[in-house]
N, CA, C and O atoms as a GROMACS GRO file, in nm:
protein
  560
    1UNK      N    1   0.091 -15.512   0.523
    1UNK     CA    2  -0.017 -15.542   0.434
    1UNK      C    3  -0.002 -15.469   0.301
    1UNK      O    4  -0.037 -15.525   0.197
    2UNK      N    5   0.048 -15.347   0.300
    2UNK     CA    6   0.058 -15.269   0.176
    2UNK      C    7   0.203 -15.253   0.134
    2UNK      O    8   0.240 -15.148   0.081
    3UNK      N    9   0.285 -15.354   0.155
    3UNK     CA   10   0.427 -15.342   0.123
    3UNK      C   11   0.455 -15.348  -0.027
    3UNK      O   12   0.565 -15.315  -0.070
    4UNK      N   13   0.357 -15.388  -0.105
    4UNK     CA   14   0.378 -15.399  -0.250
    4UNK      C   15   0.387 -15.263  -0.316
    4UNK      O   16   0.426 -15.254  -0.433
    5UNK      N   17   0.353 -15.157  -0.247
    5UNK     CA   18   0.361 -15.024  -0.307
    5UNK      C   19   0.227 -14.979  -0.359
    5UNK      O   20   0.122 -15.024  -0.312
    6UNK      N   21   0.231 -14.891  -0.454
    6UNK     CA   22   0.112 -14.830  -0.511
    6UNK      C   23   0.036 -14.932  -0.594
    6UNK      O   24   0.093 -14.991  -0.686
    7UNK      N   25  -0.090 -14.956  -0.564
    7UNK     CA   26  -0.167 -15.059  -0.632
    7UNK      C   27  -0.254 -14.999  -0.741
    7UNK      O   28  -0.244 -15.041  -0.856
    8UNK      N   29  -0.339 -14.904  -0.709
    8UNK     CA   30  -0.430 -14.850  -0.810
    8UNK      C   31  -0.495 -14.723  -0.758
    8UNK      O   32  -0.498 -14.697  -0.638
    9UNK      N   33  -0.546 -14.646  -0.852
    9UNK     CA   34  -0.629 -14.531  -0.818
    9UNK      C   35  -0.766 -14.561  -0.875
    9UNK      O   36  -0.780 -14.593  -0.993
   10UNK      N   37  -0.866 -14.552  -0.793
   10UNK     CA   38  -1.002 -14.578  -0.839
   10UNK      C   39  -1.076 -14.446  -0.854
   10UNK      O   40  -1.080 -14.365  -0.761
   11UNK      N   41  -1.133 -14.426  -0.970
   11UNK     CA   42  -1.214 -14.308  -0.995
   11UNK      C   43  -1.360 -14.353  -0.994
   11UNK      O   44  -1.395 -14.451  -1.060
   12UNK      N   45  -1.441 -14.283  -0.923
   12UNK     CA   46  -1.581 -14.324  -0.919
   12UNK      C   47  -1.669 -14.211  -0.872
   12UNK      O   48  -1.624 -14.097  -0.859
   13UNK      N   49  -1.791 -14.244  -0.848
   13UNK     CA   50  -1.884 -14.143  -0.800
   13UNK      C   51  -1.958 -14.072  -0.910
   13UNK      O   52  -2.018 -13.966  -0.887
   14UNK      N   53  -1.956 -14.127  -1.030
   14UNK     CA   54  -2.031 -14.065  -1.138
   14UNK      C   55  -1.945 -13.975  -1.224
   14UNK      O   56  -1.825 -13.960  -1.202
   15UNK      N   57  -2.010 -13.916  -1.322
   15UNK     CA   58  -1.941 -13.836  -1.422
   15UNK      C   59  -1.872 -13.715  -1.361
   15UNK      O   60  -1.767 -13.673  -1.411
   16UNK      N   61  -1.926 -13.659  -1.258
   16UNK     CA   62  -1.866 -13.541  -1.197
   16UNK      C   63  -1.732 -13.568  -1.131
   16UNK      O   64  -1.655 -13.475  -1.109
   17UNK      N   65  -1.704 -13.694  -1.099
   17UNK     CA   66  -1.579 -13.728  -1.032
   17UNK      C   67  -1.478 -13.793  -1.126
   17UNK      O   68  -1.367 -13.827  -1.083
   18UNK      N   69  -1.512 -13.812  -1.252
   18UNK     CA   70  -1.423 -13.877  -1.346
   18UNK      C   71  -1.313 -13.782  -1.391
   18UNK      O   72  -1.334 -13.660  -1.397
   19UNK      N   73  -1.197 -13.837  -1.423
   19UNK     CA   74  -1.089 -13.756  -1.476
   19UNK      C   75  -1.113 -13.730  -1.623
   19UNK      O   76  -1.148 -13.822  -1.698
   20UNK      N   77  -1.095 -13.609  -1.665
   20UNK     CA   78  -1.112 -13.570  -1.804
   20UNK      C   79  -0.980 -13.511  -1.854
   20UNK      O   80  -0.897 -13.467  -1.774
   21UNK      N   81  -0.961 -13.511  -1.984
   21UNK     CA   82  -0.839 -13.457  -2.041
   21UNK      C   83  -0.818 -13.312  -1.998
   21UNK      O   84  -0.705 -13.271  -1.973
   22UNK      N   85  -0.925 -13.235  -1.987
   22UNK     CA   86  -0.913 -13.093  -1.952
   22UNK      C   87  -0.906 -13.069  -1.801
   22UNK      O   88  -0.890 -12.954  -1.759
   23UNK      N   89  -0.918 -13.174  -1.718
   23UNK     CA   90  -0.912 -13.154  -1.572
   23UNK      C   91  -0.796 -13.226  -1.505
   23UNK      O   92  -0.783 -13.219  -1.383
   24UNK      N   93  -0.713 -13.294  -1.580
   24UNK     CA   94  -0.607 -13.373  -1.516
   24UNK      C   95  -0.468 -13.310  -1.531
   24UNK      O   96  -0.367 -13.376  -1.507
   25UNK      N   97  -0.463 -13.185  -1.569
   25UNK     CA   98  -0.334 -13.118  -1.584
   25UNK      C   99  -0.257 -13.163  -1.706
   25UNK      O  100  -0.136 -13.139  -1.714
   26UNK      N  101  -0.323 -13.227  -1.803
   26UNK     CA  102  -0.258 -13.268  -1.926
   26UNK      C  103  -0.196 -13.406  -1.923
   26UNK      O  104  -0.131 -13.446  -2.020
   27UNK      N  105  -0.214 -13.481  -1.814
   27UNK     CA  106  -0.150 -13.612  -1.802
   27UNK      C  107  -0.198 -13.710  -1.909
   27UNK      O  108  -0.117 -13.774  -1.976
   28UNK      N  109  -0.329 -13.723  -1.925
   28UNK     CA  110  -0.384 -13.818  -2.022
   28UNK      C  111  -0.339 -13.783  -2.163
   28UNK      O  112  -0.298 -13.871  -2.239
   29UNK      N  113  -0.346 -13.656  -2.198
   29UNK     CA  114  -0.306 -13.613  -2.332
   29UNK      C  115  -0.158 -13.640  -2.358
   29UNK      O  116  -0.122 -13.688  -2.466
   30UNK      N  117  -0.073 -13.611  -2.261
   30UNK     CA  118   0.071 -13.633  -2.282
   30UNK      C  119   0.103 -13.781  -2.296
   30UNK      O  120   0.190 -13.818  -2.375
   31UNK      N  121   0.034 -13.867  -2.221
   31UNK     CA  122   0.057 -14.011  -2.232
   31UNK      C  123   0.010 -14.064  -2.367
   31UNK      O  124   0.076 -14.150  -2.427
   32UNK      N  125  -0.102 -14.015  -2.415
   32UNK     CA  126  -0.153 -14.058  -2.545
   32UNK      C  127  -0.057 -14.015  -2.656
   32UNK      O  128  -0.029 -14.093  -2.747
   33UNK      N  129  -0.007 -13.894  -2.648
   33UNK     CA  130   0.086 -13.845  -2.750
   33UNK      C  131   0.212 -13.929  -2.748
   33UNK      O  132   0.266 -13.963  -2.854
   34UNK      N  133   0.261 -13.962  -2.629
   34UNK     CA  134   0.381 -14.045  -2.618
   34UNK      C  135   0.358 -14.184  -2.678
   34UNK      O  136   0.446 -14.238  -2.745
   35UNK      N  137   0.241 -14.240  -2.655
   35UNK     CA  138   0.212 -14.375  -2.705
   35UNK      C  139   0.206 -14.379  -2.857
   35UNK      O  140   0.256 -14.473  -2.918
   36UNK      N  141   0.146 -14.279  -2.918
   36UNK     CA  142   0.128 -14.281  -3.063
   36UNK      C  143   0.244 -14.221  -3.141
   36UNK      O  144   0.247 -14.232  -3.263
   37UNK      N  145   0.338 -14.158  -3.074
   37UNK     CA  146   0.452 -14.099  -3.143
   37UNK      C  147   0.556 -14.206  -3.170
   37UNK      O  148   0.602 -14.274  -3.078
   38UNK      N  149   0.593 -14.222  -3.297
   38UNK     CA  150   0.692 -14.323  -3.335
   38UNK      C  151   0.832 -14.274  -3.298
   38UNK      O  152   0.857 -14.154  -3.294
   39UNK      N  153   0.924 -14.367  -3.270
   39UNK     CA  154   1.061 -14.324  -3.241
   39UNK      C  155   1.126 -14.266  -3.366
   39UNK      O  156   1.085 -14.295  -3.478
   40UNK      N  157   1.228 -14.185  -3.345
   40UNK     CA  158   1.301 -14.130  -3.460
   40UNK      C  159   1.389 -14.238  -3.520
   40UNK      O  160   1.428 -14.334  -3.453
   41UNK      N  161   1.418 -14.222  -3.648
   41UNK     CA  162   1.500 -14.320  -3.719
   41UNK      C  163   1.646 -14.308  -3.675
   41UNK      O  164   1.693 -14.197  -3.649
   42UNK      N  165   1.717 -14.419  -3.668
   42UNK     CA  166   1.861 -14.412  -3.645
   42UNK      C  167   1.926 -14.339  -3.764
   42UNK      O  168   1.866 -14.328  -3.871
   43UNK      N  169   2.047 -14.291  -3.744
   43UNK     CA  170   2.113 -14.217  -3.852
   43UNK      C  171   2.256 -14.265  -3.869
   43UNK      O  172   2.307 -14.345  -3.790
   44UNK      N  173   2.319 -14.216  -3.974
   44UNK     CA  174   2.461 -14.241  -4.002
   44UNK      C  175   2.493 -14.390  -4.013
   44UNK      O  176   2.596 -14.436  -3.962
   45UNK      N  177   2.407 -14.466  -4.079
   45UNK     CA  178   2.435 -14.607  -4.102
   45UNK      C  179   2.554 -14.617  -4.197
   45UNK      O  180   2.556 -14.555  -4.303
   46UNK      N  181   2.653 -14.696  -4.159
   46UNK     CA  182   2.770 -14.718  -4.244
   46UNK      C  183   2.807 -14.865  -4.242
   46UNK      O  184   2.787 -14.935  -4.143
   47UNK      N  185   2.862 -14.911  -4.354
   47UNK     CA  186   2.918 -15.046  -4.363
   47UNK      C  187   3.068 -15.032  -4.337
   47UNK      O  188   3.140 -14.979  -4.421
   48UNK      N  189   3.114 -15.080  -4.223
   48UNK     CA  190   3.254 -15.065  -4.185
   48UNK      C  191   3.343 -15.164  -4.259
   48UNK      O  192   3.459 -15.133  -4.289
   49UNK      N  193   3.291 -15.283  -4.288
   49UNK     CA  194   3.370 -15.385  -4.356
   49UNK      C  195   3.278 -15.485  -4.424
   49UNK      O  196   3.167 -15.511  -4.377
   50UNK      N  197   3.325 -15.539  -4.536
   50UNK     CA  198   3.256 -15.649  -4.604
   50UNK      C  199   3.360 -15.759  -4.622
   50UNK      O  200   3.462 -15.740  -4.688
   51UNK      N  201   3.333 -15.875  -4.562
   51UNK     CA  202   3.424 -15.989  -4.571
   51UNK      C  203   3.344 -16.111  -4.613
   51UNK      O  204   3.271 -16.169  -4.533
   52UNK      N  205   3.359 -16.151  -4.739
   52UNK     CA  206   3.283 -16.264  -4.791
   52UNK      C  207   3.135 -16.233  -4.790
   52UNK      O  208   3.090 -16.141  -4.859
   53UNK      N  209   3.058 -16.310  -4.713
   53UNK     CA  210   2.913 -16.289  -4.703
   53UNK      C  211   2.876 -16.206  -4.580
   53UNK      O  212   2.758 -16.181  -4.555
   54UNK      N  213   2.977 -16.163  -4.503
   54UNK     CA  214   2.951 -16.090  -4.378
   54UNK      C  215   2.975 -15.940  -4.397
   54UNK      O  216   3.068 -15.898  -4.466
   55UNK      N  217   2.888 -15.862  -4.333
   55UNK     CA  218   2.897 -15.716  -4.339
   55UNK      C  219   2.893 -15.661  -4.197
   55UNK      O  220   2.807 -15.699  -4.118
   56UNK      N  221   2.987 -15.573  -4.165
   56UNK     CA  222   2.989 -15.508  -4.033
   56UNK      C  223   2.922 -15.372  -4.047
   56UNK      O  224   2.972 -15.284  -4.118
   57UNK      N  225   2.808 -15.354  -3.978
   57UNK     CA  226   2.730 -15.231  -3.985
   57UNK      C  227   2.734 -15.158  -3.852
   57UNK      O  228   2.741 -15.220  -3.745
   58UNK      N  229   2.729 -15.025  -3.859
   58UNK     CA  230   2.721 -14.941  -3.739
   58UNK      C  231   2.633 -14.821  -3.771
   58UNK      O  232   2.630 -14.773  -3.884
   59UNK      N  233   2.561 -14.773  -3.670
   59UNK     CA  234   2.473 -14.658  -3.687
   59UNK      C  235   2.465 -14.578  -3.558
   59UNK      O  236   2.503 -14.627  -3.451
   60UNK      N  237   2.415 -14.455  -3.569
   60UNK     CA  238   2.393 -14.371  -3.452
   60UNK      C  239   2.254 -14.400  -3.398
   60UNK      O  240   2.157 -14.404  -3.474
   61UNK      N  241   2.245 -14.421  -3.268
   61UNK     CA  242   2.120 -14.461  -3.204
   61UNK      C  243   2.016 -14.350  -3.207
   61UNK      O  244   2.048 -14.233  -3.223
   62UNK      N  245   1.890 -14.390  -3.191
   62UNK     CA  246   1.780 -14.294  -3.177
   62UNK      C  247   1.791 -14.226  -3.041
   62UNK      O  248   1.846 -14.282  -2.946
   63UNK      N  249   1.737 -14.105  -3.033
   63UNK     CA  250   1.751 -14.024  -2.911
   63UNK      C  251   1.648 -14.059  -2.804
   63UNK      O  252   1.670 -14.027  -2.687
   64UNK      N  253   1.538 -14.122  -2.840
   64UNK     CA  254   1.431 -14.148  -2.742
   64UNK      C  255   1.476 -14.249  -2.636
   64UNK      O  256   1.554 -14.340  -2.663
   65UNK      N  257   1.425 -14.230  -2.517
   65UNK     CA  258   1.462 -14.318  -2.407
   65UNK      C  259   1.384 -14.449  -2.406
   65UNK      O  260   1.424 -14.544  -2.340
   66UNK      N  261   1.272 -14.456  -2.480
   66UNK     CA  262   1.192 -14.578  -2.478
   66UNK      C  263   1.220 -14.671  -2.595
   66UNK      O  264   1.145 -14.766  -2.617
   67UNK      N  265   1.327 -14.647  -2.672
   67UNK     CA  266   1.365 -14.738  -2.780
   67UNK      C  267   1.413 -14.868  -2.717
   67UNK      O  268   1.499 -14.867  -2.629
   68UNK      N  269   1.357 -14.979  -2.764
   68UNK     CA  270   1.393 -15.109  -2.707
   68UNK      C  271   1.472 -15.197  -2.804
   68UNK      O  272   1.510 -15.309  -2.768
   69UNK      N  273   1.497 -15.148  -2.925
   69UNK     CA  274   1.577 -15.227  -3.017
   69UNK      C  275   1.582 -15.169  -3.157
   69UNK      O  276   1.520 -15.067  -3.187
   70UNK      N  277   1.660 -15.238  -3.241
   70UNK     CA  278   1.680 -15.196  -3.380
   70UNK      C  279   1.663 -15.317  -3.471
   70UNK      O  280   1.690 -15.431  -3.431
   71UNK      N  281   1.619 -15.292  -3.592
   71UNK     CA  282   1.608 -15.396  -3.694
   71UNK      C  283   1.688 -15.354  -3.816
   71UNK      O  284   1.674 -15.241  -3.864
   72UNK      N  285   1.771 -15.444  -3.864
   72UNK     CA  286   1.845 -15.422  -3.988
   72UNK      C  287   1.768 -15.491  -4.099
   72UNK      O  288   1.740 -15.610  -4.092
   73UNK      N  289   1.733 -15.415  -4.201
   73UNK     CA  290   1.662 -15.469  -4.317
   73UNK      C  291   1.759 -15.476  -4.434
   73UNK      O  292   1.847 -15.391  -4.449
   74UNK      N  293   1.741 -15.577  -4.519
   74UNK     CA  294   1.822 -15.585  -4.640
   74UNK      C  295   1.735 -15.630  -4.756
   74UNK      O  296   1.636 -15.702  -4.738
   75UNK      N  297   1.773 -15.586  -4.876
   75UNK     CA  298   1.705 -15.628  -4.998
   75UNK      C  299   1.809 -15.640  -5.108
   75UNK      O  300   1.888 -15.548  -5.130
   76UNK      N  301   1.808 -15.755  -5.176
   76UNK     CA  302   1.905 -15.778  -5.282
   76UNK      C  303   1.852 -15.722  -5.413
   76UNK      O  304   1.734 -15.690  -5.425
   77UNK      N  305   1.941 -15.711  -5.510
   77UNK     CA  306   1.900 -15.663  -5.642
   77UNK      C  307   1.800 -15.760  -5.705
   77UNK      O  308   1.719 -15.719  -5.788
   78UNK      N  309   1.805 -15.887  -5.666
   78UNK     CA  310   1.713 -15.987  -5.719
   78UNK      C  311   1.580 -15.995  -5.645
   78UNK      O  312   1.496 -16.077  -5.680
   79UNK      N  313   1.560 -15.911  -5.544
   79UNK     CA  314   1.433 -15.908  -5.473
   79UNK      C  315   1.430 -15.983  -5.341
   79UNK      O  316   1.331 -15.975  -5.268
   80UNK      N  317   1.536 -16.056  -5.308
   80UNK     CA  318   1.542 -16.126  -5.180
   80UNK      C  319   1.550 -16.024  -5.068
   80UNK      O  320   1.630 -15.930  -5.074
   81UNK      N  321   1.467 -16.041  -4.965
   81UNK     CA  322   1.470 -15.944  -4.854
   81UNK      C  323   1.457 -16.017  -4.721
   81UNK      O  324   1.415 -16.133  -4.716
   82UNK      N  325   1.494 -15.948  -4.615
   82UNK     CA  326   1.484 -16.003  -4.481
   82UNK      C  327   1.523 -15.898  -4.379
   82UNK      O  328   1.555 -15.784  -4.414
   83UNK      N  329   1.518 -15.937  -4.253
   83UNK     CA  330   1.560 -15.845  -4.147
   83UNK      C  331   1.618 -15.923  -4.030
   83UNK      O  332   1.593 -16.043  -4.014
   84UNK      N  333   1.698 -15.851  -3.950
   84UNK     CA  334   1.764 -15.908  -3.833
   84UNK      C  335   1.737 -15.815  -3.715
   84UNK      O  336   1.758 -15.694  -3.726
   85UNK      N  337   1.693 -15.869  -3.604
   85UNK     CA  338   1.673 -15.790  -3.483
   85UNK      C  339   1.805 -15.786  -3.406
   85UNK      O  340   1.864 -15.890  -3.379
   86UNK      N  341   1.851 -15.665  -3.372
   86UNK     CA  342   1.981 -15.651  -3.306
   86UNK      C  343   1.970 -15.625  -3.157
   86UNK      O  344   2.072 -15.615  -3.089
   87UNK      N  345   1.848 -15.614  -3.104
   87UNK     CA  346   1.834 -15.570  -2.965
   87UNK      C  347   1.877 -15.425  -2.956
   87UNK      O  348   1.846 -15.346  -3.046
   88UNK      N  349   1.945 -15.387  -2.851
   88UNK     CA  350   1.988 -15.248  -2.833
   88UNK      C  351   2.126 -15.218  -2.890
   88UNK      O  352   2.175 -15.106  -2.877
   89UNK      N  353   2.190 -15.316  -2.952
   89UNK     CA  354   2.323 -15.291  -3.009
   89UNK      C  355   2.313 -15.194  -3.126
   89UNK      O  356   2.213 -15.193  -3.198
   90UNK      N  357   2.416 -15.113  -3.147
   90UNK     CA  358   2.420 -15.023  -3.262
   90UNK      C  359   2.533 -15.060  -3.357
   90UNK      O  360   2.574 -14.978  -3.440
   91UNK      N  361   2.583 -15.181  -3.345
   91UNK     CA  362   2.686 -15.232  -3.433
   91UNK      C  363   2.670 -15.383  -3.441
   91UNK      O  364   2.649 -15.449  -3.338
   92UNK      N  365   2.680 -15.439  -3.561
   92UNK     CA  366   2.654 -15.582  -3.575
   92UNK      C  367   2.715 -15.634  -3.704
   92UNK      O  368   2.716 -15.565  -3.806
   93UNK      N  369   2.766 -15.757  -3.699
   93UNK     CA  370   2.805 -15.830  -3.819
   93UNK      C  371   2.681 -15.904  -3.868
   93UNK      O  372   2.618 -15.977  -3.791
   94UNK      N  373   2.645 -15.886  -3.994
   94UNK     CA  374   2.528 -15.950  -4.053
   94UNK      C  375   2.575 -16.042  -4.165
   94UNK      O  376   2.661 -16.005  -4.244
   95UNK      N  377   2.518 -16.162  -4.171
   95UNK     CA  378   2.547 -16.254  -4.280
   95UNK      C  379   2.437 -16.241  -4.384
   95UNK      O  380   2.320 -16.265  -4.354
   96UNK      N  381   2.475 -16.204  -4.506
   96UNK     CA  382   2.379 -16.195  -4.615
   96UNK      C  383   2.384 -16.325  -4.695
   96UNK      O  384   2.493 -16.377  -4.719
   97UNK      N  385   2.269 -16.378  -4.736
   97UNK     CA  386   2.264 -16.516  -4.784
   97UNK      C  387   2.337 -16.545  -4.916
   97UNK      O  388   2.395 -16.652  -4.930
   98UNK      N  389   2.335 -16.453  -5.010
   98UNK     CA  390   2.394 -16.479  -5.142
   98UNK      C  391   2.483 -16.364  -5.184
   98UNK      O  392   2.464 -16.250  -5.139
   99UNK      N  393   2.580 -16.394  -5.270
   99UNK     CA  394   2.666 -16.285  -5.318
   99UNK      C  395   2.586 -16.194  -5.410
   99UNK      O  396   2.492 -16.237  -5.478
  100UNK      N  397   2.625 -16.068  -5.411
  100UNK     CA  398   2.558 -15.972  -5.496
  100UNK      C  399   2.541 -15.838  -5.427
  100UNK      O  400   2.599 -15.812  -5.321
  101UNK      N  401   2.460 -15.753  -5.490
  101UNK     CA  402   2.437 -15.618  -5.438
  101UNK      C  403   2.315 -15.616  -5.345
  101UNK      O  404   2.214 -15.681  -5.372
  102UNK      N  405   2.327 -15.542  -5.238
  102UNK     CA  406   2.220 -15.528  -5.140
  102UNK      C  407   2.203 -15.381  -5.103
  102UNK      O  408   2.298 -15.304  -5.103
  103UNK      N  409   2.078 -15.346  -5.072
  103UNK     CA  410   2.051 -15.220  -5.004
  103UNK      C  411   2.017 -15.256  -4.860
  103UNK      O  412   1.940 -15.349  -4.834
  104UNK      N  413   2.076 -15.183  -4.766
  104UNK     CA  414   2.060 -15.212  -4.624
  104UNK      C  415   2.017 -15.084  -4.554
  104UNK      O  416   2.065 -14.976  -4.586
  105UNK      N  417   1.925 -15.097  -4.458
  105UNK     CA  418   1.884 -14.984  -4.374
  105UNK      C  419   1.848 -15.036  -4.237
  105UNK      O  420   1.832 -15.157  -4.217
  106UNK      N  421   1.834 -14.946  -4.142
  106UNK     CA  422   1.803 -14.983  -4.004
  106UNK      C  423   1.688 -14.897  -3.954
  106UNK      O  424   1.674 -14.781  -3.994
  107UNK      N  425   1.606 -14.954  -3.868
  107UNK     CA  426   1.498 -14.878  -3.804
  107UNK      C  427   1.501 -14.909  -3.654
  107UNK      O  428   1.558 -15.009  -3.611
  108UNK      N  429   1.438 -14.822  -3.576
  108UNK     CA  430   1.428 -14.845  -3.431
  108UNK      C  431   1.284 -14.877  -3.396
  108UNK      O  432   1.192 -14.836  -3.467
  109UNK      N  433   1.265 -14.950  -3.287
  109UNK     CA  434   1.129 -14.975  -3.239
  109UNK      C  435   1.126 -14.949  -3.089
  109UNK      O  436   1.227 -14.957  -3.020
  110UNK      N  437   1.005 -14.916  -3.041
  110UNK     CA  438   0.993 -14.878  -2.900
  110UNK      C  439   0.913 -14.980  -2.821
  110UNK      O  440   0.869 -15.082  -2.874
  111UNK      N  441   0.896 -14.951  -2.695
  111UNK     CA  442   0.829 -15.039  -2.601
  111UNK      C  443   0.685 -15.069  -2.642
  111UNK      O  444   0.633 -15.177  -2.612
  112UNK      N  445   0.621 -14.974  -2.710
  112UNK     CA  446   0.482 -14.990  -2.750
  112UNK      C  447   0.467 -15.061  -2.884
  112UNK      O  448   0.354 -15.080  -2.930
  113UNK      N  449   0.577 -15.100  -2.948
  113UNK     CA  450   0.571 -15.168  -3.076
  113UNK      C  451   0.576 -15.076  -3.196
  113UNK      O  452   0.571 -15.123  -3.309
  114UNK      N  453   0.586 -14.946  -3.174
  114UNK     CA  454   0.597 -14.851  -3.284
  114UNK      C  455   0.735 -14.860  -3.348
  114UNK      O  456   0.835 -14.874  -3.277
  115UNK      N  457   0.740 -14.851  -3.480
  115UNK     CA  458   0.868 -14.860  -3.552
  115UNK      C  459   0.892 -14.733  -3.630
  115UNK      O  460   0.801 -14.678  -3.692
  116UNK      N  461   1.015 -14.686  -3.628
  116UNK     CA  462   1.053 -14.564  -3.698
  116UNK      C  463   1.056 -14.587  -3.848
  116UNK      O  464   1.043 -14.700  -3.895
  117UNK      N  465   1.074 -14.481  -3.919
  117UNK     CA  466   1.103 -14.491  -4.062
  117UNK      C  467   1.245 -14.542  -4.080
  117UNK      O  468   1.317 -14.563  -3.982
  118UNK      N  469   1.287 -14.562  -4.205
  118UNK     CA  470   1.421 -14.615  -4.229
  118UNK      C  471   1.530 -14.510  -4.210
  118UNK      O  472   1.506 -14.390  -4.224
  119UNK      N  473   1.648 -14.558  -4.177
  119UNK     CA  474   1.766 -14.472  -4.173
  119UNK      C  475   1.809 -14.445  -4.318
  119UNK      O  476   1.736 -14.477  -4.411
  120UNK      N  477   1.926 -14.388  -4.334
  120UNK     CA  478   1.982 -14.375  -4.468
  120UNK      C  479   2.008 -14.514  -4.526
  120UNK      O  480   2.036 -14.608  -4.452
  121UNK      N  481   1.999 -14.527  -4.658
  121UNK     CA  482   2.025 -14.654  -4.725
  121UNK      C  483   2.174 -14.667  -4.752
  121UNK      O  484   2.242 -14.570  -4.784
  122UNK      N  485   2.225 -14.788  -4.738
  122UNK     CA  486   2.363 -14.820  -4.774
  122UNK      C  487   2.357 -14.928  -4.880
  122UNK      O  488   2.290 -15.030  -4.861
  123UNK      N  489   2.427 -14.907  -4.990
  123UNK     CA  490   2.436 -15.008  -5.095
  123UNK      C  491   2.573 -15.073  -5.086
  123UNK      O  492   2.675 -15.005  -5.075
  124UNK      N  493   2.575 -15.207  -5.089
  124UNK     CA  494   2.701 -15.278  -5.076
  124UNK      C  495   2.698 -15.405  -5.160
  124UNK      O  496   2.593 -15.446  -5.209
  125UNK      N  497   2.816 -15.465  -5.177
  125UNK     CA  498   2.827 -15.588  -5.255
  125UNK      C  499   2.901 -15.693  -5.173
  125UNK      O  500   3.008 -15.667  -5.119
  126UNK      N  501   2.841 -15.812  -5.165
  126UNK     CA  502   2.910 -15.926  -5.104
  126UNK      C  503   2.969 -16.010  -5.216
  126UNK      O  504   2.912 -16.020  -5.324
  127UNK      N  505   3.083 -16.070  -5.190
  127UNK     CA  506   3.157 -16.143  -5.293
  127UNK      C  507   3.137 -16.294  -5.288
  127UNK      O  508   3.177 -16.365  -5.380
  128UNK      N  509   3.076 -16.344  -5.180
  128UNK     CA  510   3.058 -16.488  -5.164
  128UNK      C  511   2.918 -16.519  -5.114
  128UNK      O  512   2.854 -16.437  -5.048
  129UNK      N  513   2.872 -16.640  -5.146
  129UNK     CA  514   2.749 -16.690  -5.085
  129UNK      C  515   2.779 -16.730  -4.941
  129UNK      O  516   2.890 -16.771  -4.909
  130UNK      N  517   2.680 -16.718  -4.856
  130UNK     CA  518   2.693 -16.769  -4.720
  130UNK      C  519   2.685 -16.921  -4.724
  130UNK      O  520   2.631 -16.978  -4.819
  131UNK      N  521   2.739 -16.986  -4.623
  131UNK     CA  522   2.727 -17.131  -4.613
  131UNK      C  523   2.582 -17.166  -4.583
  131UNK      O  524   2.524 -17.112  -4.489
  132UNK      N  525   2.524 -17.254  -4.660
  132UNK     CA  526   2.385 -17.292  -4.641
  132UNK      C  527   2.379 -17.434  -4.586
  132UNK      O  528   2.456 -17.521  -4.625
  133UNK      N  529   2.287 -17.454  -4.497
  133UNK     CA  530   2.266 -17.585  -4.437
  133UNK      C  531   2.126 -17.630  -4.475
  133UNK      O  532   2.027 -17.566  -4.440
  134UNK      N  533   2.117 -17.740  -4.546
  134UNK     CA  534   1.987 -17.792  -4.589
  134UNK      C  535   1.950 -17.910  -4.501
  134UNK      O  536   2.025 -18.007  -4.490
  135UNK      N  537   1.835 -17.901  -4.440
  135UNK     CA  538   1.788 -18.006  -4.351
  135UNK      C  539   1.675 -18.084  -4.418
  135UNK      O  540   1.593 -18.026  -4.488
  136UNK      N  541   1.671 -18.215  -4.397
  136UNK     CA  542   1.562 -18.294  -4.456
  136UNK      C  543   1.430 -18.268  -4.384
  136UNK      O  544   1.427 -18.234  -4.266
  137UNK      N  545   1.324 -18.285  -4.457
  137UNK     CA  546   1.190 -18.277  -4.398
  137UNK      C  547   1.148 -18.418  -4.360
  137UNK      O  548   1.149 -18.508  -4.443
  138UNK      N  549   1.113 -18.436  -4.236
  138UNK     CA  550   1.070 -18.567  -4.187
  138UNK      C  551   0.922 -18.560  -4.155
  138UNK      O  552   0.879 -18.476  -4.075
  139UNK      N  553   0.847 -18.648  -4.217
  139UNK     CA  554   0.702 -18.651  -4.191
  139UNK      C  555   0.665 -18.784  -4.129
  139UNK      O  556   0.726 -18.887  -4.159
  140UNK      N  557   0.566 -18.781  -4.043
  140UNK     CA  558   0.520 -18.905  -3.980
  140UNK      C  559   0.386 -18.943  -4.035
  140UNK      O  560   0.330 -19.045  -3.995
   0.00000   0.00000   0.00000
């Protein structure tokens, strides 16, 4: 009947039986601090290669165990910006849409949706536009 494991703990019986931050051995406080603490930023972002519109990036991962992924952000000198989700990889080839100068940085995010600050900025130049595919808009 109870093969599913631990189901729940019920606290009841009025205020005298409720768990409080000062009576639970610090469990509630430590969990709250963990939830609101943002992950540390990745470090040592480097552009290993630039080939046409593609850039090979690598960085040192964040130290926290609850990091669930990384986002690479880019911004061109003309104001074009975007981001790419890499999952847990710490190295990725990224296609930048147009030739020109870009600033690139990476951030980490955790299980709770918190996102770190940016890593170091890398400035690079792509020499070619990416191949663009234009699709027609069909309306009914």
